[in-house]
C-alpha positions in Angstrom: 93.0 128.5 114.3 95.9 127.8 111.8 98.5 127.8 114.5 101.0 125.7 116.4 101.1 126.3 120.3 104.1 124.8 122.0 104.1 124.1 125.7 106.2 122.9 128.7 105.3 120.9 131.8 106.8 123.3 134.3 107.5 120.6 137.0 108.5 117.7 134.4 111.2 117.5 131.7 108.4 117.0 129.1 107.4 119.2 126.2 104.6 119.4 123.8 102.9 121.1 120.9 99.4 121.5 119.6 98.7 122.2 116.0 95.2 123.3 114.7 94.5 124.0 111.1 91.2 125.4 109.8 91.3 127.9 106.9 94.7 126.8 105.8 93.4 123.1 105.6 90.4 124.2 103.5 92.7 125.9 101.0 94.8 122.8 100.7 92.0 120.5 99.9 90.0 123.1 97.8 88.9 121.8 94.4 90.6 118.5 95.0 87.5 116.3 95.4 89.4 113.8 97.6 87.5 110.8 98.9 87.1 111.2 102.8 89.8 108.6 103.6 92.4 110.3 101.4 91.4 113.8 102.6 91.8 112.6 106.2 95.2 111.1 105.5 96.5 114.2 103.9 95.1 116.4 106.7 96.9 114.3 109.3 100.1 114.7 107.3 99.6 118.4 107.1 99.2 118.6 110.9 102.3 116.5 111.8 104.4 118.4 109.2 103.5 121.8 110.8 104.2 120.3 114.2 107.8 119.1 113.2 108.5 122.2 111.0 107.9 124.3 114.1 110.6 122.4 116.0 113.3 122.5 113.4 116.7 123.5 115.0 117.8 125.3 111.9 115.4 127.3 109.6 114.6 125.4 106.3 112.1 123.8 104.1 110.8 120.4 105.2 109.0 118.0 102.9 107.4 114.8 103.8 106.4 112.2 101.2 104.6 108.9 101.8 104.6 106.6 98.8 103.0 103.1 98.6 101.6 100.5 96.3 98.0 100.6 97.6 95.1 102.7 96.4 96.7 105.8 97.7 100.0 106.1 95.9 101.3 109.5 97.1 100.9 111.8 100.0 103.1 114.9 100.1 103.3 118.0 102.3 105.8 120.8 102.1 106.5 123.3 104.9 109.0 126.2 104.8 110.6 128.1 107.8 107.7 130.4 108.1 105.2 127.4 108.5 103.7 128.0 105.1 102.1 124.7 103.9 101.2 123.2 100.6 100.4 119.5 99.7 98.5 117.0 97.7 97.5 113.3 97.5 97.3 111.0 94.5 95.4 107.8 94.1 95.4 104.8 91.8 91.8 103.8 92.2 88.6 104.4 94.3 89.6 104.4 97.9 87.5 102.9 100.7 87.9 103.5 104.4 90.6 101.4 106.1 93.8 101.5 108.2 96.9 103.1 106.8 98.6 99.9 105.6 95.5 99.0 103.6 95.3 102.4 102.0 99.1 102.9 101.2 100.3 99.3 101.1 103.9 98.5 101.3 105.8 101.8 101.0 108.1 104.3 102.6 108.3 107.7 104.2 110.7 110.1 102.8 112.0 113.3 104.5 113.7 116.1 102.5 115.2 119.0 104.6 116.8 121.9 102.9 118.3 124.3 105.3 119.5 127.7 104.6 123.2 126.8 105.4 123.4 123.7 103.4 124.3 123.3 99.7 122.5 120.0 99.2 119.2 118.8 101.0 119.3 116.1 103.7 117.2 113.1 102.7 116.0 110.2 104.8 114.0 107.2 103.8 112.2 104.8 106.3 109.7 102.0 105.8 106.1 102.7 106.8 105.7 101.1 110.1 102.5 101.5 112.0 98.7 101.2 111.4 98.0 105.0 111.4 99.7 108.2 110.5 100.5 108.9 114.2 102.0 105.6 114.6 104.2 105.9 111.5 105.5 109.3 112.7 106.0 108.1 116.3 108.2 105.3 115.0 110.1 107.8 112.7 110.7 110.3 115.4 111.7 107.9 118.1 114.2 106.3 115.5 115.6 109.6 114.4 115.7 111.5 117.7 116.1 108.6 120.2 113.6 110.3 122.3 110.2 108.8 123.5 107.5 110.8 121.5 103.7 110.4 121.3 101.4 111.7 118.7 97.6 112.1 118.3 96.3 113.2 115.0 92.8 113.9 113.6 91.4 115.3 110.4 88.2 115.8 108.6 86.6 118.3 106.2 86.8 121.2 108.6 89.9 120.6 110.7 93.2 118.9 110.8 94.8 118.8 114.3 97.5 117.1 116.3 99.0 116.8 119.7 102.7 116.2 120.2 104.4 115.0 123.5 108.0 114.3 124.0 110.1 113.1 127.0 113.2 115.1 127.5 116.6 113.9 129.1 116.4 113.9 132.8 112.7 113.5 133.0 112.8 110.4 135.2 114.9 112.1 137.6 112.3 115.0 138.0 109.4 112.6 138.3 109.8 108.9 137.5 106.1 108.5 136.9 105.6 111.8 135.0 105.9 110.5 131.4 103.6 107.6 132.1 101.0 109.8 133.7 100.9 112.4 131.0 100.6 109.7 128.4 97.7 108.1 130.2 96.0 111.4 130.5 96.6 112.1 126.8 95.0 108.7 125.9 91.6 109.9 127.1 91.7 112.6 124.2 88.9 112.3 121.7 89.4 113.4 118.1 86.8 116.2 118.3 88.5 117.8 121.3 91.6 118.5 119.2 89.7 121.5 117.8 89.1 123.0 121.2 91.1 126.3 122.2 94.5 125.3 123.3 93.9 126.7 126.9 90.6 124.7 127.2 92.1 121.4 125.7 95.3 121.3 127.8 93.5 122.4 131.0 91.1 119.6 130.4 93.6 116.9 129.7 96.2 117.8 132.3 94.2 119.5 135.1 96.9 118.7 137.8 99.9 119.7 135.9 101.5 123.1 135.6 101.9 124.1 132.0 103.7 127.0 130.3 101.8 127.8 127.1 103.8 129.8 124.6 102.5 132.2 121.9 100.9 130.8 118.8 103.1 130.3 115.7 100.8 131.1 112.8 100.5 128.6 109.8 99.1 129.3 106.5 98.6 127.8 103.0 101.1 129.3 100.5 101.1 128.3 96.8 101.5 131.3 94.6 102.2 131.2 90.9 106.0 130.9 90.1 106.4 131.2 86.3 110.2 131.8 86.7 110.5 128.4 88.4 108.8 126.7 85.4 110.9 128.6 82.9 114.0 127.5 84.8 112.8 123.9 84.4 112.3 124.5 80.6 115.8 125.9 80.3 117.1 122.7 81.6 115.7 121.0 78.5 117.2 120.8 75.0 116.3 123.8 72.7 115.5 121.4 69.9 113.1 119.4 72.2 111.3 122.5 73.1 111.0 123.7 69.4 109.7 120.2 68.4 107.1 120.3 71.0 106.0 123.8 70.0 105.8 122.8 66.4 103.6 119.8 67.1 101.4 121.4 69.7 101.4 125.0 68.9 102.3 125.8 72.5 103.3 124.4 75.8 100.9 123.7 78.7 102.5 122.8 82.1 100.3 121.9 85.0 101.6 122.4 88.6 99.9 119.5 90.4 100.8 120.7 94.0 99.5 124.2 93.6 97.0 123.5 90.7 98.3 126.3 88.5 98.4 126.1 84.7 101.2 127.7 82.7 100.9 128.2 79.0 103.5 129.4 76.6 103.5 130.1 72.9 106.5 130.1 70.3 107.7 133.4 71.8 108.9 131.5 74.9 112.0 130.5 72.9 113.1 134.1 73.1 112.6 134.2 76.8 114.6 131.0 77.3 117.5 131.3 74.9 119.5 134.1 73.5 120.3 134.2 69.8 123.7 132.6 70.4 122.2 129.7 72.3 123.3 130.9 75.8 120.7 130.7 78.5 119.2 134.0 79.7 118.9 134.1 83.6 
C-alpha cells in the first residue's frame, strides 16, 4: 500500500497514475476523531496531493489548502519531494454528510509550491468549482495545464485512493477514440476497487489495452518534532513580548496543529533565543 503507481497506455498518448494509501492514511487521521464526512474529504485530498506531487517537474514541497465558509472551514495537505505527507482538517460545527459545496460552502483552493531552485514559493488561488473533490481538481488541472484530465477519488477509515488519467498531445492522431474509450471504461470503477492491487485493478478496467506499469513510488506520513522551527518563530517576536508572556503565564506552550506536537518552554528560553547584547542566536 502507501504508493503511487504511474502507467502509460502503450498504444495511446495517454498516461495515468494510481495512488493507494493505507498505514500512511491511518497515521494522518490518528487521534483526530474526525466525523466521517470530514475524514473522507481529507483522505481524498491526501490521495490527490500525492498523485500531483509525484508528477512535479521540479522537486519541491507542494501544499494544497481548501478554505470555505461552510461547516468544514479548512482542509490542508502538505507533500514534499519524497512524497512524505501530513495534513489536517478543521471544522466550525458538527458536520453531516453532503456534497462538497454543502460542506465547504463558498471558498477557494490554494496551491503553494516551493521548489528547490526558487527563492519564493509559487502560489495560485482558484474558486472551488465542482460538487466533489475529484471535480474540483479536474477543473484545477485542466485550467492550469490545459490538458484534459480525469480523477476518481475515494476515502474511508481504512484507505484513501485515487486514479488519475490524462490525455497527452497527439493522442487523437494515435487513436481518435482512445481518450473517450478509456474514460468510459474508467467510469465503471467502483470505490472499493481502488484498494485492489494495481495490476488487478488496471487489468480489470482496461483488459484490451496494453499498459506499461512503472515501479511504485513509496508514500509515507512524516510529521516529526521540530523544536528549532518553533524557536525560529519565537525569534521573530519582540523580546519584551516574550518576557511579558513568560511573566504572566510562567512559561510558553505552543501547539503544532498539523503534527499534534506540544512545545513547552520556561524562562530559560530567553537565553536560547537572545544573546546578552540582544542579537539573535542562530
